[in-house]
Every structure is written in structure tokens, then in C-alpha cells.
PyMOL Python script that loads the backbone (N, CA, C, O; Angstrom):
from pymol import cmd

cmd.read_pdbstr("""\
ATOM      1  N   UNK A   1     166.988 181.288 102.590  1.00  0.00           N
ATOM      2  CA  UNK A   1     166.393 180.676 103.783  1.00  0.00           C
ATOM      3  C   UNK A   1     165.842 181.761 104.712  1.00  0.00           C
ATOM      4  O   UNK A   1     164.750 181.620 105.262  1.00  0.00           O
ATOM      5  N   UNK A   2     166.600 182.833 104.880  1.00  0.00           N
ATOM      6  CA  UNK A   2     166.161 183.902 105.789  1.00  0.00           C
ATOM      7  C   UNK A   2     164.837 184.501 105.328  1.00  0.00           C
ATOM      8  O   UNK A   2     163.965 184.806 106.142  1.00  0.00           O
ATOM      9  N   UNK A   3     164.695 184.665 104.014  1.00  0.00           N
ATOM     10  CA  UNK A   3     163.456 185.263 103.488  1.00  0.00           C
ATOM     11  C   UNK A   3     162.259 184.380 103.849  1.00  0.00           C
ATOM     12  O   UNK A   3     161.198 184.884 104.216  1.00  0.00           O
ATOM     13  N   UNK A   4     162.437 183.071 103.743  1.00  0.00           N
ATOM     14  CA  UNK A   4     161.330 182.150 104.064  1.00  0.00           C
ATOM     15  C   UNK A   4     160.952 182.292 105.537  1.00  0.00           C
ATOM     16  O   UNK A   4     159.769 182.337 105.874  1.00  0.00           O
ATOM     17  N   UNK A   5     161.950 182.363 106.410  1.00  0.00           N
ATOM     18  CA  UNK A   5     161.677 182.498 107.848  1.00  0.00           C
ATOM     19  C   UNK A   5     160.919 183.793 108.112  1.00  0.00           C
ATOM     20  O   UNK A   5     159.957 183.798 108.880  1.00  0.00           O
ATOM     21  N   UNK A   6     161.336 184.884 107.490  1.00  0.00           N
ATOM     22  CA  UNK A   6     160.665 186.168 107.710  1.00  0.00           C
ATOM     23  C   UNK A   6     159.226 186.090 107.232  1.00  0.00           C
ATOM     24  O   UNK A   6     158.331 186.628 107.885  1.00  0.00           O
ATOM     25  N   UNK A   7     158.983 185.426 106.099  1.00  0.00           N
ATOM     26  CA  UNK A   7     157.618 185.289 105.587  1.00  0.00           C
ATOM     27  C   UNK A   7     156.769 184.490 106.557  1.00  0.00           C
ATOM     28  O   UNK A   7     155.605 184.820 106.783  1.00  0.00           O
ATOM     29  N   UNK A   8     157.355 183.416 107.147  1.00  0.00           N
ATOM     30  CA  UNK A   8     156.600 182.592 108.114  1.00  0.00           C
ATOM     31  C   UNK A   8     156.188 183.446 109.297  1.00  0.00           C
ATOM     32  O   UNK A   8     155.042 183.381 109.742  1.00  0.00           O
ATOM     33  N   UNK A   9     157.132 184.262 109.823  1.00  0.00           N
ATOM     34  CA  UNK A   9     156.803 185.118 110.961  1.00  0.00           C
ATOM     35  C   UNK A   9     155.736 186.128 110.573  1.00  0.00           C
ATOM     36  O   UNK A   9     154.856 186.433 111.377  1.00  0.00           O
ATOM     37  N   UNK A  10     155.799 186.650 109.356  1.00  0.00           N
ATOM     38  CA  UNK A  10     154.792 187.623 108.912  1.00  0.00           C
ATOM     39  C   UNK A  10     153.419 186.978 108.874  1.00  0.00           C
ATOM     40  O   UNK A  10     152.443 187.568 109.337  1.00  0.00           O
ATOM     41  N   UNK A  11     153.331 185.767 108.325  1.00  0.00           N
ATOM     42  CA  UNK A  11     152.041 185.066 108.237  1.00  0.00           C
ATOM     43  C   UNK A  11     151.517 184.761 109.634  1.00  0.00           C
ATOM     44  O   UNK A  11     150.338 184.975 109.917  1.00  0.00           O
ATOM     45  N   UNK A  12     152.395 184.255 110.515  1.00  0.00           N
ATOM     46  CA  UNK A  12     151.963 183.931 111.883  1.00  0.00           C
ATOM     47  C   UNK A  12     151.487 185.184 112.586  1.00  0.00           C
ATOM     48  O   UNK A  12     150.457 185.157 113.260  1.00  0.00           O
ATOM     49  N   UNK A  13     152.209 186.276 112.447  1.00  0.00           N
ATOM     50  CA  UNK A  13     151.814 187.535 113.090  1.00  0.00           C
ATOM     51  C   UNK A  13     150.484 188.020 112.539  1.00  0.00           C
ATOM     52  O   UNK A  13     149.638 188.497 113.296  1.00  0.00           O
ATOM     53  N   UNK A  14     150.289 187.904 111.229  1.00  0.00           N
ATOM     54  CA  UNK A  14     149.035 188.348 110.611  1.00  0.00           C
ATOM     55  C   UNK A  14     147.867 187.525 111.134  1.00  0.00           C
ATOM     56  O   UNK A  14     146.810 188.070 111.451  1.00  0.00           O
ATOM     57  N   UNK A  15     148.060 186.200 111.224  1.00  0.00           N
ATOM     58  CA  UNK A  15     146.995 185.324 111.731  1.00  0.00           C
ATOM     59  C   UNK A  15     146.671 185.661 113.178  1.00  0.00           C
ATOM     60  O   UNK A  15     145.500 185.699 113.556  1.00  0.00           O
ATOM     61  N   UNK A  16     147.690 185.907 113.991  1.00  0.00           N
ATOM     62  CA  UNK A  16     147.452 186.227 115.406  1.00  0.00           C
ATOM     63  C   UNK A  16     146.676 187.531 115.524  1.00  0.00           C
ATOM     64  O   UNK A  16     145.800 187.649 116.381  1.00  0.00           O
ATOM     65  N   UNK A  17     146.983 188.513 114.676  1.00  0.00           N
ATOM     66  CA  UNK A  17     146.271 189.799 114.710  1.00  0.00           C
ATOM     67  C   UNK A  17     144.818 189.587 114.322  1.00  0.00           C
ATOM     68  O   UNK A  17     143.917 190.146 114.948  1.00  0.00           O
ATOM     69  N   UNK A  18     144.583 188.771 113.279  1.00  0.00           N
ATOM     70  CA  UNK A  18     143.214 188.502 112.844  1.00  0.00           C
ATOM     71  C   UNK A  18     142.435 187.807 113.955  1.00  0.00           C
ATOM     72  O   UNK A  18     141.272 188.132 114.194  1.00  0.00           O
ATOM     73  N   UNK A  19     143.065 186.858 114.631  1.00  0.00           N
ATOM     74  CA  UNK A  19     142.409 186.155 115.733  1.00  0.00           C
ATOM     75  C   UNK A  19     142.055 187.134 116.841  1.00  0.00           C
ATOM     76  O   UNK A  19     140.960 187.074 117.399  1.00  0.00           O
ATOM     77  N   UNK A  20     142.974 188.033 117.160  1.00  0.00           N
ATOM     78  CA  UNK A  20     142.728 189.014 118.219  1.00  0.00           C
ATOM     79  C   UNK A  20     141.548 189.906 117.839  1.00  0.00           C
ATOM     80  O   UNK A  20     140.721 190.239 118.688  1.00  0.00           O
ATOM     81  N   UNK A  21     141.467 190.293 116.561  1.00  0.00           N
ATOM     82  CA  UNK A  21     140.372 191.161 116.114  1.00  0.00           C
ATOM     83  C   UNK A  21     139.048 190.404 116.186  1.00  0.00           C
ATOM     84  O   UNK A  21     138.030 190.961 116.597  1.00  0.00           O
ATOM     85  N   UNK A  22     139.066 189.126 115.781  1.00  0.00           N
ATOM     86  CA  UNK A  22     137.838 188.330 115.803  1.00  0.00           C
ATOM     87  C   UNK A  22     137.386 188.108 117.241  1.00  0.00           C
ATOM     88  O   UNK A  22     136.206 188.262 117.557  1.00  0.00           O
ATOM     89  N   UNK A  23     138.332 187.745 118.113  1.00  0.00           N
ATOM     90  CA  UNK A  23     137.978 187.497 119.510  1.00  0.00           C
ATOM     91  C   UNK A  23     137.703 188.809 120.218  1.00  0.00           C
ATOM     92  O   UNK A  23     137.388 188.815 121.407  1.00  0.00           O
TER      93      UNK A  23
END
""", "prot")
cmd.dss("prot")
cmd.show_as("cartoon", "prot")
cmd.util.cbc("prot")
cmd.orient("prot")
């Protein structure tokens, strides 16, 4: 379960970084 949570945070963080770069 912990691994899944960490992966979710990684994906969310990656998306937020991409959004920041685009904006």
C-alpha cells in the first residue's frame, strides 16, 4: 500500500512540475 501512495505522490508532483514549466 505504501508503494502505491508514494507512486501517486510522484505522479502528482511530476504533473505539477510540468504545469509550472508550461505556465
